[in-house]
PyMOL CGO cylinders between C-alpha atoms (Angstrom):
from pymol import cmd
from pymol.cgo import CYLINDER

trace = [
    CYLINDER, 136.36, -64.40, 125.93, 132.75, -63.57, 126.72, 0.3, 1, 1, 1, 1, 1, 1,
    CYLINDER, 132.75, -63.57, 126.72, 131.55, -60.05, 126.16, 0.3, 1, 1, 1, 1, 1, 1,
    CYLINDER, 131.55, -60.05, 126.16, 131.70, -57.97, 129.33, 0.3, 1, 1, 1, 1, 1, 1,
    CYLINDER, 131.70, -57.97, 129.33, 128.23, -56.91, 130.41, 0.3, 1, 1, 1, 1, 1, 1,
    CYLINDER, 128.23, -56.91, 130.41, 127.09, -53.29, 130.57, 0.3, 1, 1, 1, 1, 1, 1,
    CYLINDER, 127.09, -53.29, 130.57, 126.41, -53.42, 134.32, 0.3, 1, 1, 1, 1, 1, 1,
    CYLINDER, 126.41, -53.42, 134.32, 130.00, -54.50, 135.02, 0.3, 1, 1, 1, 1, 1, 1,
    CYLINDER, 130.00, -54.50, 135.02, 131.40, -51.68, 132.86, 0.3, 1, 1, 1, 1, 1, 1,
    CYLINDER, 131.40, -51.68, 132.86, 129.19, -49.21, 134.73, 0.3, 1, 1, 1, 1, 1, 1,
    CYLINDER, 129.19, -49.21, 134.73, 130.59, -50.52, 138.02, 0.3, 1, 1, 1, 1, 1, 1,
    CYLINDER, 130.59, -50.52, 138.02, 134.13, -50.04, 136.69, 0.3, 1, 1, 1, 1, 1, 1,
    CYLINDER, 134.13, -50.04, 136.69, 133.43, -46.45, 135.71, 0.3, 1, 1, 1, 1, 1, 1,
    CYLINDER, 133.43, -46.45, 135.71, 131.59, -45.65, 138.96, 0.3, 1, 1, 1, 1, 1, 1,
    CYLINDER, 131.59, -45.65, 138.96, 134.38, -46.98, 141.16, 0.3, 1, 1, 1, 1, 1, 1,
    CYLINDER, 134.38, -46.98, 141.16, 137.18, -45.50, 139.04, 0.3, 1, 1, 1, 1, 1, 1,
    CYLINDER, 137.18, -45.50, 139.04, 135.50, -42.10, 139.13, 0.3, 1, 1, 1, 1, 1, 1,
    CYLINDER, 135.50, -42.10, 139.13, 135.25, -42.32, 142.93, 0.3, 1, 1, 1, 1, 1, 1,
    CYLINDER, 135.25, -42.32, 142.93, 138.84, -43.53, 143.22, 0.3, 1, 1, 1, 1, 1, 1,
    CYLINDER, 138.84, -43.53, 143.22, 140.36, -40.84, 141.04, 0.3, 1, 1, 1, 1, 1, 1,
    CYLINDER, 140.36, -40.84, 141.04, 138.33, -38.18, 142.81, 0.3, 1, 1, 1, 1, 1, 1,
    CYLINDER, 138.33, -38.18, 142.81, 139.51, -39.67, 146.11, 0.3, 1, 1, 1, 1, 1, 1,
    CYLINDER, 139.51, -39.67, 146.11, 143.12, -39.41, 144.94, 0.3, 1, 1, 1, 1, 1, 1,
    CYLINDER, 143.12, -39.41, 144.94, 142.62, -35.73, 144.11, 0.3, 1, 1, 1, 1, 1, 1,
    CYLINDER, 142.62, -35.73, 144.11, 141.14, -35.21, 147.60, 0.3, 1, 1, 1, 1, 1, 1,
    CYLINDER, 141.14, -35.21, 147.60, 144.06, -37.01, 149.28, 0.3, 1, 1, 1, 1, 1, 1,
    CYLINDER, 144.06, -37.01, 149.28, 146.50, -34.72, 147.47, 0.3, 1, 1, 1, 1, 1, 1,
    CYLINDER, 146.50, -34.72, 147.47, 144.36, -31.68, 148.36, 0.3, 1, 1, 1, 1, 1, 1,
    CYLINDER, 144.36, -31.68, 148.36, 144.59, -32.72, 152.02, 0.3, 1, 1, 1, 1, 1, 1,
    CYLINDER, 144.59, -32.72, 152.02, 148.34, -33.16, 151.75, 0.3, 1, 1, 1, 1, 1, 1,
    CYLINDER, 148.34, -33.16, 151.75, 148.70, -29.76, 150.13, 0.3, 1, 1, 1, 1, 1, 1,
    CYLINDER, 148.70, -29.76, 150.13, 146.52, -28.19, 152.82, 0.3, 1, 1, 1, 1, 1, 1,
    CYLINDER, 146.52, -28.19, 152.82, 148.90, -29.55, 155.48, 0.3, 1, 1, 1, 1, 1, 1,
    CYLINDER, 148.90, -29.55, 155.48, 151.91, -28.42, 153.43, 0.3, 1, 1, 1, 1, 1, 1,
    CYLINDER, 151.91, -28.42, 153.43, 150.47, -24.92, 153.03, 0.3, 1, 1, 1, 1, 1, 1,
    CYLINDER, 150.47, -24.92, 153.03, 149.60, -24.50, 156.72, 0.3, 1, 1, 1, 1, 1, 1,
    CYLINDER, 149.60, -24.50, 156.72, 151.69, -26.60, 159.12, 0.3, 1, 1, 1, 1, 1, 1,
    CYLINDER, 151.69, -26.60, 159.12, 154.39, -28.51, 157.28, 0.3, 1, 1, 1, 1, 1, 1,
    CYLINDER, 154.39, -28.51, 157.28, 156.87, -26.56, 155.21, 0.3, 1, 1, 1, 1, 1, 1,
    CYLINDER, 156.87, -26.56, 155.21, 158.49, -28.74, 152.56, 0.3, 1, 1, 1, 1, 1, 1,
    CYLINDER, 158.49, -28.74, 152.56, 158.58, -27.08, 149.14, 0.3, 1, 1, 1, 1, 1, 1,
    CYLINDER, 158.58, -27.08, 149.14, 160.07, -30.13, 147.41, 0.3, 1, 1, 1, 1, 1, 1,
    CYLINDER, 160.07, -30.13, 147.41, 157.35, -32.43, 148.72, 0.3, 1, 1, 1, 1, 1, 1,
    CYLINDER, 157.35, -32.43, 148.72, 154.73, -29.85, 147.80, 0.3, 1, 1, 1, 1, 1, 1,
    CYLINDER, 154.73, -29.85, 147.80, 156.03, -29.73, 144.22, 0.3, 1, 1, 1, 1, 1, 1,
    CYLINDER, 156.03, -29.73, 144.22, 156.03, -33.54, 143.96, 0.3, 1, 1, 1, 1, 1, 1,
    CYLINDER, 156.03, -33.54, 143.96, 152.46, -33.78, 145.22, 0.3, 1, 1, 1, 1, 1, 1,
    CYLINDER, 152.46, -33.78, 145.22, 151.26, -30.97, 142.95, 0.3, 1, 1, 1, 1, 1, 1,
    CYLINDER, 151.26, -30.97, 142.95, 152.72, -32.80, 139.94, 0.3, 1, 1, 1, 1, 1, 1,
    CYLINDER, 152.72, -32.80, 139.94, 151.04, -36.10, 140.85, 0.3, 1, 1, 1, 1, 1, 1,
    CYLINDER, 151.04, -36.10, 140.85, 147.75, -34.29, 141.52, 0.3, 1, 1, 1, 1, 1, 1,
    CYLINDER, 147.75, -34.29, 141.52, 147.73, -33.04, 137.89, 0.3, 1, 1, 1, 1, 1, 1,
    CYLINDER, 147.73, -33.04, 137.89, 147.55, -36.66, 136.65, 0.3, 1, 1, 1, 1, 1, 1,
    CYLINDER, 147.55, -36.66, 136.65, 144.82, -37.55, 139.13, 0.3, 1, 1, 1, 1, 1, 1,
    CYLINDER, 144.82, -37.55, 139.13, 142.76, -34.57, 138.00, 0.3, 1, 1, 1, 1, 1, 1,
    CYLINDER, 142.76, -34.57, 138.00, 143.09, -35.70, 134.37, 0.3, 1, 1, 1, 1, 1, 1,
    CYLINDER, 143.09, -35.70, 134.37, 142.00, -39.22, 135.35, 0.3, 1, 1, 1, 1, 1, 1,
    CYLINDER, 142.00, -39.22, 135.35, 139.08, -37.87, 137.35, 0.3, 1, 1, 1, 1, 1, 1,
    CYLINDER, 139.08, -37.87, 137.35, 137.94, -35.64, 134.49, 0.3, 1, 1, 1, 1, 1, 1,
    CYLINDER, 137.94, -35.64, 134.49, 137.96, -38.61, 132.11, 0.3, 1, 1, 1, 1, 1, 1,
    CYLINDER, 137.96, -38.61, 132.11, 135.75, -40.68, 134.43, 0.3, 1, 1, 1, 1, 1, 1,
    CYLINDER, 135.75, -40.68, 134.43, 133.54, -37.66, 135.17, 0.3, 1, 1, 1, 1, 1, 1,
    CYLINDER, 133.54, -37.66, 135.17, 132.91, -37.39, 131.41, 0.3, 1, 1, 1, 1, 1, 1,
    CYLINDER, 132.91, -37.39, 131.41, 132.25, -41.14, 131.15, 0.3, 1, 1, 1, 1, 1, 1,
    CYLINDER, 132.25, -41.14, 131.15, 129.73, -40.94, 134.02, 0.3, 1, 1, 1, 1, 1, 1,
    CYLINDER, 129.73, -40.94, 134.02, 127.87, -38.16, 132.17, 0.3, 1, 1, 1, 1, 1, 1,
    CYLINDER, 127.87, -38.16, 132.17, 128.18, -39.66, 128.68, 0.3, 1, 1, 1, 1, 1, 1,
    CYLINDER, 128.18, -39.66, 128.68, 126.97, -43.10, 129.76, 0.3, 1, 1, 1, 1, 1, 1,
    CYLINDER, 126.97, -43.10, 129.76, 124.40, -41.76, 132.22, 0.3, 1, 1, 1, 1, 1, 1,
    CYLINDER, 124.40, -41.76, 132.22, 125.90, -43.69, 135.16, 0.3, 1, 1, 1, 1, 1, 1,
    CYLINDER, 125.90, -43.69, 135.16, 124.95, -42.86, 138.71, 0.3, 1, 1, 1, 1, 1, 1,
    CYLINDER, 124.95, -42.86, 138.71, 128.09, -41.92, 140.69, 0.3, 1, 1, 1, 1, 1, 1,
    CYLINDER, 128.09, -41.92, 140.69, 128.58, -43.59, 144.06, 0.3, 1, 1, 1, 1, 1, 1,
    CYLINDER, 128.58, -43.59, 144.06, 126.33, -42.17, 146.75, 0.3, 1, 1, 1, 1, 1, 1,
    CYLINDER, 126.33, -42.17, 146.75, 129.38, -42.12, 149.02, 0.3, 1, 1, 1, 1, 1, 1,
    CYLINDER, 129.38, -42.12, 149.02, 131.25, -39.33, 147.17, 0.3, 1, 1, 1, 1, 1, 1,
    CYLINDER, 131.25, -39.33, 147.17, 130.76, -36.76, 149.96, 0.3, 1, 1, 1, 1, 1, 1,
    CYLINDER, 130.76, -36.76, 149.96, 132.10, -39.20, 152.55, 0.3, 1, 1, 1, 1, 1, 1,
    CYLINDER, 132.10, -39.20, 152.55, 135.01, -40.26, 150.33, 0.3, 1, 1, 1, 1, 1, 1,
    CYLINDER, 135.01, -40.26, 150.33, 135.85, -36.57, 149.77, 0.3, 1, 1, 1, 1, 1, 1,
    CYLINDER, 135.85, -36.57, 149.77, 135.98, -35.94, 153.50, 0.3, 1, 1, 1, 1, 1, 1,
    CYLINDER, 135.98, -35.94, 153.50, 137.97, -39.10, 154.25, 0.3, 1, 1, 1, 1, 1, 1,
    CYLINDER, 137.97, -39.10, 154.25, 140.38, -38.39, 151.37, 0.3, 1, 1, 1, 1, 1, 1,
    CYLINDER, 140.38, -38.39, 151.37, 141.17, -34.89, 152.56, 0.3, 1, 1, 1, 1, 1, 1,
    CYLINDER, 141.17, -34.89, 152.56, 141.51, -36.19, 156.12, 0.3, 1, 1, 1, 1, 1, 1,
    CYLINDER, 141.51, -36.19, 156.12, 143.84, -39.02, 155.09, 0.3, 1, 1, 1, 1, 1, 1,
    CYLINDER, 143.84, -39.02, 155.09, 146.02, -36.69, 153.05, 0.3, 1, 1, 1, 1, 1, 1,
    CYLINDER, 146.02, -36.69, 153.05, 146.15, -34.05, 155.76, 0.3, 1, 1, 1, 1, 1, 1,
    CYLINDER, 146.15, -34.05, 155.76, 146.78, -36.54, 158.56, 0.3, 1, 1, 1, 1, 1, 1,
    CYLINDER, 146.78, -36.54, 158.56, 149.44, -38.52, 156.74, 0.3, 1, 1, 1, 1, 1, 1,
    CYLINDER, 149.44, -38.52, 156.74, 151.34, -35.33, 155.94, 0.3, 1, 1, 1, 1, 1, 1,
    CYLINDER, 151.34, -35.33, 155.94, 151.20, -34.15, 159.56, 0.3, 1, 1, 1, 1, 1, 1,
    CYLINDER, 151.20, -34.15, 159.56, 152.93, -37.44, 160.44, 0.3, 1, 1, 1, 1, 1, 1,
    CYLINDER, 152.93, -37.44, 160.44, 155.83, -36.48, 158.17, 0.3, 1, 1, 1, 1, 1, 1,
    CYLINDER, 155.83, -36.48, 158.17, 157.20, -36.98, 154.68, 0.3, 1, 1, 1, 1, 1, 1,
    CYLINDER, 157.20, -36.98, 154.68, 157.61, -40.76, 155.01, 0.3, 1, 1, 1, 1, 1, 1,
    CYLINDER, 157.61, -40.76, 155.01, 153.97, -41.16, 156.04, 0.3, 1, 1, 1, 1, 1, 1,
    CYLINDER, 153.97, -41.16, 156.04, 152.74, -38.82, 153.30, 0.3, 1, 1, 1, 1, 1, 1,
    CYLINDER, 152.74, -38.82, 153.30, 154.66, -40.74, 150.67, 0.3, 1, 1, 1, 1, 1, 1,
    CYLINDER, 154.66, -40.74, 150.67, 153.56, -44.08, 152.15, 0.3, 1, 1, 1, 1, 1, 1,
    CYLINDER, 153.56, -44.08, 152.15, 149.98, -42.89, 151.78, 0.3, 1, 1, 1, 1, 1, 1,
    CYLINDER, 149.98, -42.89, 151.78, 150.58, -42.46, 148.05, 0.3, 1, 1, 1, 1, 1, 1,
    CYLINDER, 150.58, -42.46, 148.05, 152.46, -45.76, 147.72, 0.3, 1, 1, 1, 1, 1, 1,
    CYLINDER, 152.46, -45.76, 147.72, 149.83, -47.75, 149.62, 0.3, 1, 1, 1, 1, 1, 1,
    CYLINDER, 149.83, -47.75, 149.62, 146.89, -46.35, 147.67, 0.3, 1, 1, 1, 1, 1, 1,
    CYLINDER, 146.89, -46.35, 147.67, 148.70, -46.78, 144.35, 0.3, 1, 1, 1, 1, 1, 1,
    CYLINDER, 148.70, -46.78, 144.35, 149.57, -50.42, 145.11, 0.3, 1, 1, 1, 1, 1, 1,
    CYLINDER, 149.57, -50.42, 145.11, 145.87, -51.15, 145.62, 0.3, 1, 1, 1, 1, 1, 1,
    CYLINDER, 145.87, -51.15, 145.62, 144.93, -49.21, 142.47, 0.3, 1, 1, 1, 1, 1, 1,
    CYLINDER, 144.93, -49.21, 142.47, 147.59, -50.97, 140.38, 0.3, 1, 1, 1, 1, 1, 1,
    CYLINDER, 147.59, -50.97, 140.38, 146.02, -54.32, 141.32, 0.3, 1, 1, 1, 1, 1, 1,
    CYLINDER, 146.02, -54.32, 141.32, 142.48, -52.93, 140.87, 0.3, 1, 1, 1, 1, 1, 1,
    CYLINDER, 142.48, -52.93, 140.87, 143.18, -51.51, 137.40, 0.3, 1, 1, 1, 1, 1, 1,
    CYLINDER, 143.18, -51.51, 137.40, 144.98, -54.67, 136.28, 0.3, 1, 1, 1, 1, 1, 1,
    CYLINDER, 144.98, -54.67, 136.28, 141.90, -56.69, 137.28, 0.3, 1, 1, 1, 1, 1, 1,
    CYLINDER, 141.90, -56.69, 137.28, 139.71, -54.38, 135.18, 0.3, 1, 1, 1, 1, 1, 1,
    CYLINDER, 139.71, -54.38, 135.18, 142.08, -54.48, 132.20, 0.3, 1, 1, 1, 1, 1, 1,
    CYLINDER, 142.08, -54.48, 132.20, 141.95, -58.27, 132.27, 0.3, 1, 1, 1, 1, 1, 1,
    CYLINDER, 141.95, -58.27, 132.27, 138.13, -58.22, 132.19, 0.3, 1, 1, 1, 1, 1, 1,
    CYLINDER, 138.13, -58.22, 132.19, 137.59, -55.57, 129.50, 0.3, 1, 1, 1, 1, 1, 1,
    CYLINDER, 137.59, -55.57, 129.50, 137.22, -56.84, 125.94, 0.3, 1, 1, 1, 1, 1, 1,
    CYLINDER, 137.22, -56.84, 125.94, 137.44, -55.21, 122.51, 0.3, 1, 1, 1, 1, 1, 1,
    CYLINDER, 137.44, -55.21, 122.51, 133.91, -53.80, 122.86, 0.3, 1, 1, 1, 1, 1, 1,
    CYLINDER, 133.91, -53.80, 122.86, 135.47, -51.39, 125.40, 0.3, 1, 1, 1, 1, 1, 1,
    CYLINDER, 135.47, -51.39, 125.40, 138.87, -50.92, 123.76, 0.3, 1, 1, 1, 1, 1, 1,
    CYLINDER, 138.87, -50.92, 123.76, 138.97, -47.14, 124.35, 0.3, 1, 1, 1, 1, 1, 1,
    CYLINDER, 138.97, -47.14, 124.35, 138.14, -47.54, 128.04, 0.3, 1, 1, 1, 1, 1, 1,
    CYLINDER, 138.14, -47.54, 128.04, 140.71, -50.33, 128.35, 0.3, 1, 1, 1, 1, 1, 1,
    CYLINDER, 140.71, -50.33, 128.35, 143.35, -48.12, 126.71, 0.3, 1, 1, 1, 1, 1, 1,
    CYLINDER, 143.35, -48.12, 126.71, 142.64, -45.26, 129.14, 0.3, 1, 1, 1, 1, 1, 1,
    CYLINDER, 142.64, -45.26, 129.14, 142.69, -47.51, 132.20, 0.3, 1, 1, 1, 1, 1, 1,
    CYLINDER, 142.69, -47.51, 132.20, 145.97, -49.03, 130.98, 0.3, 1, 1, 1, 1, 1, 1,
    CYLINDER, 145.97, -49.03, 130.98, 147.49, -45.54, 130.68, 0.3, 1, 1, 1, 1, 1, 1,
    CYLINDER, 147.49, -45.54, 130.68, 146.13, -44.46, 134.06, 0.3, 1, 1, 1, 1, 1, 1,
    CYLINDER, 146.13, -44.46, 134.06, 147.50, -47.64, 135.66, 0.3, 1, 1, 1, 1, 1, 1,
    CYLINDER, 147.50, -47.64, 135.66, 150.97, -46.72, 134.40, 0.3, 1, 1, 1, 1, 1, 1,
    CYLINDER, 150.97, -46.72, 134.40, 150.60, -43.23, 135.88, 0.3, 1, 1, 1, 1, 1, 1,
    CYLINDER, 150.60, -43.23, 135.88, 149.67, -44.82, 139.23, 0.3, 1, 1, 1, 1, 1, 1,
    CYLINDER, 149.67, -44.82, 139.23, 152.69, -47.14, 139.08, 0.3, 1, 1, 1, 1, 1, 1,
    CYLINDER, 152.69, -47.14, 139.08, 154.87, -44.08, 138.36, 0.3, 1, 1, 1, 1, 1, 1,
    CYLINDER, 154.87, -44.08, 138.36, 153.36, -42.31, 141.41, 0.3, 1, 1, 1, 1, 1, 1,
    CYLINDER, 153.36, -42.31, 141.41, 154.11, -45.35, 143.59, 0.3, 1, 1, 1, 1, 1, 1,
    CYLINDER, 154.11, -45.35, 143.59, 157.72, -45.38, 142.36, 0.3, 1, 1, 1, 1, 1, 1,
    CYLINDER, 157.72, -45.38, 142.36, 158.06, -41.65, 143.06, 0.3, 1, 1, 1, 1, 1, 1,
    CYLINDER, 158.06, -41.65, 143.06, 156.68, -42.19, 146.56, 0.3, 1, 1, 1, 1, 1, 1,
    CYLINDER, 156.68, -42.19, 146.56, 159.29, -44.85, 147.34, 0.3, 1, 1, 1, 1, 1, 1,
    CYLINDER, 159.29, -44.85, 147.34, 162.04, -42.68, 145.81, 0.3, 1, 1, 1, 1, 1, 1,
    CYLINDER, 162.04, -42.68, 145.81, 160.86, -39.85, 148.11, 0.3, 1, 1, 1, 1, 1, 1,
    CYLINDER, 160.86, -39.85, 148.11, 161.10, -41.95, 151.27, 0.3, 1, 1, 1, 1, 1, 1,
    CYLINDER, 161.10, -41.95, 151.27, 157.98, -44.09, 151.65, 0.3, 1, 1, 1, 1, 1, 1,
    CYLINDER, 157.98, -44.09, 151.65, 158.70, -47.05, 153.91, 0.3, 1, 1, 1, 1, 1, 1,
    CYLINDER, 158.70, -47.05, 153.91, 156.86, -49.96, 155.50, 0.3, 1, 1, 1, 1, 1, 1,
    CYLINDER, 156.86, -49.96, 155.50, 159.34, -50.36, 158.35, 0.3, 1, 1, 1, 1, 1, 1,
    CYLINDER, 159.34, -50.36, 158.35, 158.14, -50.28, 161.95, 0.3, 1, 1, 1, 1, 1, 1,
    CYLINDER, 158.14, -50.28, 161.95, 154.85, -48.50, 162.62, 0.3, 1, 1, 1, 1, 1, 1,
    CYLINDER, 154.85, -48.50, 162.62, 154.62, -47.55, 158.95, 0.3, 1, 1, 1, 1, 1, 1,
    CYLINDER, 154.62, -47.55, 158.95, 153.64, -51.16, 158.21, 0.3, 1, 1, 1, 1, 1, 1,
    CYLINDER, 153.64, -51.16, 158.21, 150.49, -50.65, 160.28, 0.3, 1, 1, 1, 1, 1, 1,
    CYLINDER, 150.49, -50.65, 160.28, 149.72, -47.41, 158.43, 0.3, 1, 1, 1, 1, 1, 1,
    CYLINDER, 149.72, -47.41, 158.43, 150.17, -49.26, 155.12, 0.3, 1, 1, 1, 1, 1, 1,
    CYLINDER, 150.17, -49.26, 155.12, 147.69, -51.96, 156.20, 0.3, 1, 1, 1, 1, 1, 1,
    CYLINDER, 147.69, -51.96, 156.20, 145.13, -49.39, 157.38, 0.3, 1, 1, 1, 1, 1, 1,
    CYLINDER, 145.13, -49.39, 157.38, 145.32, -47.37, 154.16, 0.3, 1, 1, 1, 1, 1, 1,
    CYLINDER, 145.32, -47.37, 154.16, 145.12, -50.48, 151.95, 0.3, 1, 1, 1, 1, 1, 1,
    CYLINDER, 145.12, -50.48, 151.95, 142.18, -51.92, 153.89, 0.3, 1, 1, 1, 1, 1, 1,
    CYLINDER, 142.18, -51.92, 153.89, 140.33, -48.61, 153.71, 0.3, 1, 1, 1, 1, 1, 1,
    CYLINDER, 140.33, -48.61, 153.71, 141.02, -48.35, 149.98, 0.3, 1, 1, 1, 1, 1, 1,
    CYLINDER, 141.02, -48.35, 149.98, 139.74, -51.87, 149.31, 0.3, 1, 1, 1, 1, 1, 1,
    CYLINDER, 139.74, -51.87, 149.31, 136.59, -51.24, 151.35, 0.3, 1, 1, 1, 1, 1, 1,
    CYLINDER, 136.59, -51.24, 151.35, 135.94, -48.01, 149.43, 0.3, 1, 1, 1, 1, 1, 1,
    CYLINDER, 135.94, -48.01, 149.43, 136.40, -49.86, 146.12, 0.3, 1, 1, 1, 1, 1, 1,
    CYLINDER, 136.40, -49.86, 146.12, 133.95, -52.61, 147.08, 0.3, 1, 1, 1, 1, 1, 1,
    CYLINDER, 133.95, -52.61, 147.08, 131.32, -50.12, 148.25, 0.3, 1, 1, 1, 1, 1, 1,
    CYLINDER, 131.32, -50.12, 148.25, 131.73, -47.71, 145.34, 0.3, 1, 1, 1, 1, 1, 1,
    CYLINDER, 131.73, -47.71, 145.34, 131.30, -50.40, 142.69, 0.3, 1, 1, 1, 1, 1, 1,
    CYLINDER, 131.30, -50.40, 142.69, 127.82, -51.22, 143.96, 0.3, 1, 1, 1, 1, 1, 1,
    CYLINDER, 127.82, -51.22, 143.96, 126.35, -48.16, 145.67, 0.3, 1, 1, 1, 1, 1, 1,
]
cmd.load_cgo(trace, "trace")
């Protein structure tokens, strides 16, 4: 295996920071809807618990950005706004849509993290270990979302495609800019 170059590792950290922050913002949007328009205490508790993990992930990448002197994506303000909007909007559509939002994003992140894990070598063993742990958290969140009613039946399939396409576009942009 060839040694992974520094620029590629910086791209990983930049995009993972943006993604984890985006996840926090999606959950903040969902909680905003749950605290104002939609009353579902069980869903609120589930989302609050998943948000704790995302905040831990985000804090790790925030520290890596600072420690390694990496420029965060210039799109953070836009991603913040879109994340809150996606979380809020999906929750207004109902519990199935809110949970599909989580499942769809986590399916993209599972694939994204696995790709990174496969590229990282022993020179970045600590980073690889963290991403591996975070990937498992994301898989757990996806499983929770399906247990809580996420579905891809009917119009939800379109919502799944929109969320996944948006997530992949954000990943591609955030790696580079």
